[in-house]
C-alpha positions as MATLAB code, in Angstrom:
seq = 'MKSPRRQLLRWFSSLLLASCCLWALPLQSADRLIWKPDHVAAEIGSWDLSKLLRNLAQVTGWDIYVEPDTKHTVSTKFTDRPPGEALKLLLGDLSFALLPAQTNGVPRLFVFRTSLQEATELIKAPEKAATKTAKPIANELIVTLKPGANIDDLAKKLGAKVIGRADKFRTYRLQFDDAEAATKARSSLEENSDVESIENNYAISRPPTPDSLTMSSFAPIDLRPKAVTDGNRVIVGLIDTPTQRQGTGIEDFLLAGLALAGESNPSDTQPTHGTSMSETILRALSAGLNGEPSAVRILPVDVYGNQPSTSTYDVAMGIYEAVNKGAQIINLSLGSDGDSPFLRKMIQSSHDQGILFFAAAGNEPVATPTFPAAYPEVIAVTAGTSKGVIASYANFGNFVDAIAPGSSIVNFRGQSWVIMGTSASTAYASGAAAALLERFRTLSRADLETQIRNLLAFKRQ';
ca = [
     133.740   97.676   90.723;
     131.309  100.105   92.336;
     130.919  100.031   96.089;
     127.878   98.281   97.577;
     126.580  101.631   98.787;
     126.735  103.231   95.333;
     125.272  100.089   93.796;
     122.223  100.179   96.051;
     121.710  103.898   95.482;
     121.819  103.205   91.761;
     119.367  100.322   92.259;
     116.887  102.453   94.192;
     116.943  105.158   91.545;
     116.572  102.691   88.680;
     113.761  100.906   90.501;
     111.681  104.054   90.642;
     112.393  104.809   86.996;
     111.669  101.232   85.952;
     108.242  101.319   87.565;
     107.354  104.701   86.102;
     104.534  104.852   83.569;
     104.071  108.330   82.127;
     101.180  108.943   79.800;
     101.272  111.919   77.447;
      97.777  113.365   77.986;
      96.341  116.421   76.219;
      95.910  119.664   78.159;
      92.809  121.727   77.394;
      91.400  125.016   78.735;
      87.449  127.943   81.599;
      83.097  126.595   88.671;
      81.487  123.282   88.490;
      82.235  119.586   88.247;
      79.394  117.147   87.596;
      80.310  113.473   87.723;
      77.875  110.754   86.693;
      78.714  107.044   86.218;
      78.644  107.350   82.431;
      79.243  111.017   81.688;
      81.077  114.017   83.130;
      80.787  117.785   82.723;
      83.135  120.497   83.959;
      83.539  124.244   83.768;
      86.666  125.303   85.626;
      88.402  128.644   85.334;
      91.561  127.985   87.344;
      91.895  125.264   90.002;
      95.131  124.048   91.455;
      95.612  120.305   91.762;
      94.676  120.161   95.446;
      91.316  121.862   94.844;
      90.646  119.699   91.812;
      91.299  116.456   93.667;
      89.271  117.519   96.731;
      86.311  118.265   94.485;
      86.859  115.076   92.520;
      86.903  113.027   95.718;
      83.681  114.728   96.849;
      81.704  114.107   93.667;
      82.987  110.563   92.996;
      83.410  109.143   96.483;
      86.827  107.785   95.443;
      89.885  107.554   97.628;
      92.516  109.601   95.807;
      96.278  109.370   96.280;
      98.642  111.945   94.804;
     102.397  112.204   94.566;
     103.516  114.820   97.131;
     104.544  118.245   95.796;
     102.850  117.634   92.450;
     101.786  120.892   90.805;
      99.063  121.306   88.184;
      96.541  123.977   87.260;
      93.388  123.027   85.394;
      91.415  125.378   83.207;
      88.852  123.560   81.075;
      85.279  123.340   79.894;
      83.575  120.250   78.502;
      80.294  118.362   78.617;
      79.106  114.769   78.232;
      82.528  113.094   78.311;
      83.104  109.511   79.533;
      84.970  109.263   82.865;
      88.270  108.108   81.379;
      88.386  110.954   78.896;
      87.300  113.427   81.573;
      90.215  112.397   83.789;
      92.639  113.054   80.947;
      91.179  116.506   80.383;
      91.261  117.351   84.085;
      94.720  116.005   84.892;
      96.526  117.192   81.790;
     100.041  115.812   81.497;
      99.918  114.058   84.865;
      99.757  110.277   84.906;
      97.034  108.334   86.660;
      95.743  104.847   87.370;
      92.199  104.004   88.487;
      91.361  100.891   90.486;
      87.762   99.683   90.621;
      85.983   99.145   93.929;
      86.590   95.838   95.675;
      84.277   94.173   98.202;
      83.204   96.712  100.847;
      85.547   99.287   99.336;
      85.578  102.277   97.007;
      87.492  102.981   93.768;
      90.989  104.395   94.186;
      92.629  106.928   91.904;
      96.416  107.460   91.832;
      97.784  110.704   90.382;
     101.516  111.083   89.832;
     104.344  112.650   87.852;
     107.025  109.970   88.114;
     105.557  106.641   89.237;
     102.517  105.091   90.829;
     104.621  104.162   93.860;
     105.134  107.853   94.631;
     101.382  108.550   94.899;
     101.137  108.263   98.696;
      99.370  111.430   99.886;
      95.731  110.588  100.596;
      93.238  113.240   99.573;
      90.213  111.496  101.048;
      91.412  109.538  104.044;
      89.541  106.363  105.006;
      88.262  106.031  108.546;
      91.202  105.266  110.782;
      91.114  101.735  112.037;
      90.689  101.346  115.776;
      93.771  100.336  117.696;
      93.706   96.581  118.127;
      94.724   94.524  121.113;
      96.441   91.251  120.336;
      94.093   88.349  121.001;
      95.609   84.894  121.358;
      94.082   81.765  119.839;
      91.856   80.886  122.777;
      92.168   77.084  122.762;
      95.922   76.816  122.088;
      99.171   77.077  124.009;
     102.824   76.902  122.976;
     104.854   74.929  125.480;
     108.638   74.550  125.741;
     109.878   71.615  127.815;
     113.073   71.054  129.727;
     115.481   68.392  128.410;
     114.245   64.862  128.922;
     110.538   65.669  129.249;
     108.029   63.939  126.953;
     105.386   66.087  125.263;
     103.114   63.183  124.314;
     102.789   62.004  127.912;
     102.144   65.540  129.075;
      99.542   66.204  126.369;
      97.706   62.998  127.250;
      97.435   64.049  130.886;
      96.121   67.459  129.861;
      93.656   66.122  127.287;
      95.402   68.076  124.516;
      96.422   67.375  120.934;
      99.979   68.036  119.787;
      99.406   69.837  116.465;
     102.902   71.311  116.049;
     106.366   69.985  116.851;
     109.659   71.846  116.964;
     111.737   69.090  118.545;
     115.034   70.933  118.086;
     113.718   73.682  120.346;
     111.652   71.319  122.529;
     108.699   73.578  121.696;
     105.226   72.293  120.877;
     101.832   73.608  119.838;
      99.002   72.199  121.942;
      95.321   72.389  121.054;
      92.521   71.977  123.605;
      88.785   71.414  123.288;
      87.994   74.998  124.217;
      89.318   78.140  125.904;
      88.328   76.949  129.367;
      90.335   73.745  128.954;
      93.339   75.758  127.791;
      93.110   78.032  130.834;
      93.004   75.077  133.220;
      95.929   73.450  131.423;
      97.997   76.615  131.750;
      97.523   76.570  135.513;
      98.658   72.950  135.619;
     101.652   73.592  133.357;
     102.832   76.515  135.483;
     103.294   74.093  138.371;
     104.995   71.393  136.296;
     108.771   71.173  136.826;
     109.238   69.700  133.315;
     107.954   72.887  131.684;
     110.418   75.611  130.729;
     107.932   78.159  129.383;
     104.317   78.658  128.307;
     103.076   81.215  125.837;
     100.105   82.108  123.661;
      99.807   81.483  119.955;
      98.540   84.471  117.943;
      96.621   84.498  114.690;
      98.031   86.386  111.703;
      95.312   87.372  109.236;
      95.635   86.416  105.603;
      97.029   89.414  103.687;
      94.859   90.897  100.918;
      95.070   89.955   97.276;
      95.924   92.626   94.669;
      93.404   94.759   92.786;
      92.966   94.673   89.028;
      93.977   97.821   87.180;
      91.297   99.358   84.983;
      93.827  101.353   82.969;
      97.555  100.716   82.940;
     100.658  100.304   80.830;
     103.354   98.327   82.634;
     106.000   96.069   81.158;
     106.628   92.523   82.399;
     109.732   91.759   84.439;
     112.922   91.825   82.363;
     114.923   89.095   84.063;
     116.499   85.826   82.954;
     117.553   82.939   85.198;
     121.216   81.961   85.347;
     122.017   78.257   85.514;
     124.087   77.644   88.652;
     124.779   74.871   91.102;
     122.751   74.748   94.307;
     125.581   76.158   96.401;
     125.863   79.283   94.235;
     122.225   80.319   94.390;
     120.885   83.205   96.417;
     117.648   81.980   97.971;
     114.885   84.228   99.274;
     112.498   82.416  101.587;
     109.002   83.797  101.057;
     106.805   83.051  104.093;
     103.372   83.823  102.726;
     100.187   82.542  101.095;
     100.408   80.049   98.189;
     102.451   81.127   95.169;
     101.096   80.344   91.720;
     103.374   79.205   88.923;
     101.193   79.216   85.839;
     100.397   82.536   84.222;
     103.095   84.526   85.988;
     106.195   84.287   83.798;
     108.348   83.790   86.898;
     108.245   79.982   87.048;
     111.974   79.636   86.373;
     112.788   81.589   89.538;
     110.606   79.501   91.864;
     111.986   76.544   93.754;
     109.748   73.673   94.796;
     107.549   75.167   97.455;
     106.722   73.999  100.959;
     103.094   73.675  102.083;
     103.072   73.781  105.884;
      99.319   74.319  106.169;
      98.175   71.597  103.788;
      97.647   71.702  100.060;
      95.857   74.773   98.728;
      93.817   75.561   95.636;
      94.434   79.201   94.706;
      92.339   80.896   92.035;
      93.545   80.678   88.451;
      92.059   84.095   87.611;
      93.662   86.319   90.254;
      97.199   86.392   91.676;
      97.605   85.505   95.340;
      99.448   87.665   97.830;
     102.363   85.203   97.670;
     102.507   85.451   93.878;
     102.406   89.250   94.119;
     105.297   89.313   96.585;
     107.318   86.938   94.384;
     106.905   89.228   91.397;
     107.731   92.296   93.481;
     110.948   90.711   94.755;
     111.945   89.853   91.191;
     111.020   93.311   89.878;
     113.345   94.893   92.435;
     116.000   92.308   91.617;
     115.721   93.055   87.905;
     116.255   96.775   88.518;
     119.259   96.005   90.700;
     120.924   93.725   88.131;
     120.276   95.973   85.105;
     119.241   93.158   82.805;
     121.920   90.665   83.787;
     120.827   87.041   84.325;
     120.289   86.062   87.931;
     121.071   83.127   90.212;
     118.478   84.307   92.731;
     115.660   81.875   93.436;
     112.531   82.218   95.559;
     111.541   79.454   97.955;
     107.765   79.750   98.531;
     106.691   78.612  101.990;
     102.904   78.517  102.313;
     101.825   78.961  105.934;
      98.183   79.747  105.132;
      96.882   77.007  102.853;
      93.172   77.632  102.360;
      92.738   79.116  105.835;
      91.807   82.749  106.596;
      94.758   83.075  108.974;
      98.010   81.502  110.051;
      99.702   81.787  113.449;
     102.941   83.006  114.974;
     103.889   79.355  115.581;
     103.363   78.462  111.907;
     105.397   81.463  110.760;
     108.219   80.420  113.092;
     108.165   76.914  111.621;
     108.062   78.368  108.107;
     111.254   80.280  108.868;
     112.859   77.133  110.259;
     112.046   75.116  107.145;
     113.179   77.885  104.773;
     116.536   78.275  106.523;
     117.034   74.493  106.446;
     116.446   74.636  102.671;
     119.207   77.217  102.256;
     117.415   80.565  102.373;
     119.780   83.467  103.080;
     117.036   86.121  103.044;
     113.607   85.757  104.644;
     110.688   87.891  103.422;
     107.833   88.321  105.906;
     105.180   90.463  104.213;
     102.805   89.819  107.085;
     102.388   90.646  110.752;
     100.141   90.962  113.780;
      99.982   92.615  117.196;
     101.005   89.405  118.974;
     104.489   89.284  120.478;
     105.603   85.642  120.364;
     108.721   84.559  122.298;
     108.970   81.411  120.163;
     108.886   83.373  116.905;
     111.477   85.787  118.307;
     113.687   82.836  119.345;
     113.481   81.335  115.843;
     114.414   84.653  114.252;
     117.280   85.217  116.694;
     118.677   81.743  116.054;
     118.534   82.213  112.270;
     119.896   85.759  112.405;
     122.868   84.457  114.389;
     123.571   82.207  111.386;
     123.715   85.252  109.088;
     120.156   85.154  107.760;
     118.640   88.526  106.768;
     115.047   89.264  107.757;
     112.638   91.786  106.245;
     109.102   92.265  107.599;
     106.147   94.554  106.976;
     105.668   97.421  109.428;
     101.877   97.418  109.037;
      99.171   99.284  107.143;
      97.764  101.509  109.859;
      98.995  105.084  110.466;
     100.011  104.354  114.051;
     103.237  103.953  116.017;
     102.367  100.733  117.849;
     104.646   97.764  117.126;
     103.841   95.065  114.604;
     105.442   91.647  114.958;
     107.731   90.194  113.716;
     108.819   93.546  112.218;
     109.433   95.056  115.667;
     112.069   92.485  116.657;
     115.550   94.075  116.521;
     116.952   91.297  114.294;
     114.406   92.189  111.602;
     114.551   95.101  109.155;
     111.084   96.638  109.527;
     109.957   98.199  106.252;
     107.287  100.873  105.886;
     105.862  102.423  102.715;
     106.644  105.794  101.200;
     108.376  107.769   98.487;
     111.993  108.019   97.415;
     112.145  111.354   99.270;
     111.222  109.660  102.538;
     107.606  110.839  102.685;
     105.720  108.069  104.489;
     102.474  106.808  102.974;
      99.373  108.012  104.790;
      98.293  104.449  105.570;
     101.653  103.162  106.857;
     103.020  102.493  110.355;
     105.600  105.075  111.503;
     106.650  103.606  114.867;
     110.101  103.807  116.414;
     110.761  100.193  115.401;
     110.612  101.062  111.678;
     114.016  100.807  109.991;
     113.485  101.259  106.247;
     111.176  102.874  103.718;
     110.465  101.579  100.208;
     107.755  101.897   97.528;
     104.353  100.892   98.867;
     102.776   99.618   95.660;
     103.756   97.083   93.055;
     102.473   96.137   89.623;
     101.864   92.436   89.066;
     101.303   90.772   85.708;
      99.134   87.659   85.842;
      97.638   85.880   82.853;
      97.933   88.975   80.675;
      96.237   91.293   83.186;
      97.874   93.996   85.293;
      97.195   94.142   89.016;
      98.408   96.463   91.756;
      99.071   95.594   95.379;
      99.537   98.295   97.992;
     100.962   98.378  101.455;
     104.041   97.667  103.496;
     103.901   94.094  102.194;
     105.065   95.393   98.824;
     107.651   97.638  100.500;
     109.090   94.592  102.274;
     109.338   92.632   99.044;
     111.140   95.533   97.345;
     113.685   95.609  100.171;
     114.193   91.825   99.987;
     114.736   92.066   96.241;
     117.270   94.852   96.732;
     119.163   92.772   99.268;
     119.145   89.776   96.923;
     120.582   91.912   94.117;
     123.358   93.189   96.361;
     124.120   89.719   97.681;
     124.382   88.368   94.156;
     126.604   91.189   92.915;
     128.894   91.238   95.934;
     129.376   87.630   97.038;
     132.272   88.589   99.321;
     130.134   91.092  101.220;
     129.392   89.742  104.688;
     125.772   89.450  105.747;
     126.442   91.913  108.561;
     127.817   94.478  106.094;
     124.930   93.840  103.724;
     122.414   94.396  106.508;
     124.162   97.621  107.494;
     124.086   98.870  103.888;
     120.385   98.109  103.554;
     119.520   99.734  106.869;
     121.508  102.875  106.004;
     120.382  103.313  102.414;
     116.687  102.613  102.920;
     116.645  104.258  106.339;
     113.382  105.800  107.509;
     114.384  109.222  108.844;
     111.710  110.547  111.194;
     110.809  114.211  110.893;
];
């Protein structure tokens, strides 16, 4: 039997190969590039790839990502060609995928030799997002009581509603009429001898849905479920948006989900973020198991419902419920700037039980911490290539532990979609861990975590 280290190295290599889609495109040979919505003309004597893509970004307005160190020289002359054909003539034997513009966005072109995931170098960088300061939910507080204290009596005196209960931890989510009422209540609570701690609750924005691929050629996941008893399953708790079952082809790997934010009604024409992460976990798992049937199951925990955001309190409770349902791995493809002591406590408690945590580092090219990824019990995953080149959009802070592919192909109702970001990277890492845990049942969780941290390590330059 191969060692866990060699197995994961083999998995990472096979994952990149499995997600590779190379198109054999004709190479033709002649300085101008004219790009119109329905026709393209070019007369190019000899441009290297960098010059070509800079000019292409200028005339199209696209954001263009290229696989680092890709070499190509174009020498061509043509007129009145449709955009798709023009791209083939310009890019030669390189592969590409074009995503149409989404709301308030621009089209994105990926150019690569080996796989779409490797196309991380941004030719036309978007405006860098301003550094954000964590803003708490103004009319809420999270309160932890000392033993024997009664939250309902306390809430009544404060004029608050108890909208979240974690009785095991004596921690409660209180909602007030407005921010002013919450501020007054905090002052009162600070003087109350029954109160152990008071903290803010932070919003976590709903992660984006994937984009449809205009042109692609990607195979569905090659994975079969293995019938096993409950005690022999490897369960990945997916704390996310709703996960769809119909139209995905992954129904057999989904356990009955938990809806902590009320019932939701996701679209039946586009995959949700939760569905995309489920498929990404299973795609990584499939590569790791090399076609063998799997006892891994995904436990979807919806902490968003139909709302535009969730909160650090809800995520903490989602973790609690997932661990109680047997999850050994927790995938957190989400995050915010808010540092929550209650969320940290929940993660610490679960980690002490041997639970593995993976969380997204964040999709801004900054070094500031994202939570829960920045907690030491969590493996913080950023996006980049197999050579360790970080994606131009990804967080590179000192808290980052691992690097994995930052894009994933999702098949939904016969259509291919792509999702980008450290969310996808996190799901890849969770799938890798699930594959290792299934193959090496005697491997301790501590050893498994060490292997993952070492083999997917983000080595700073």
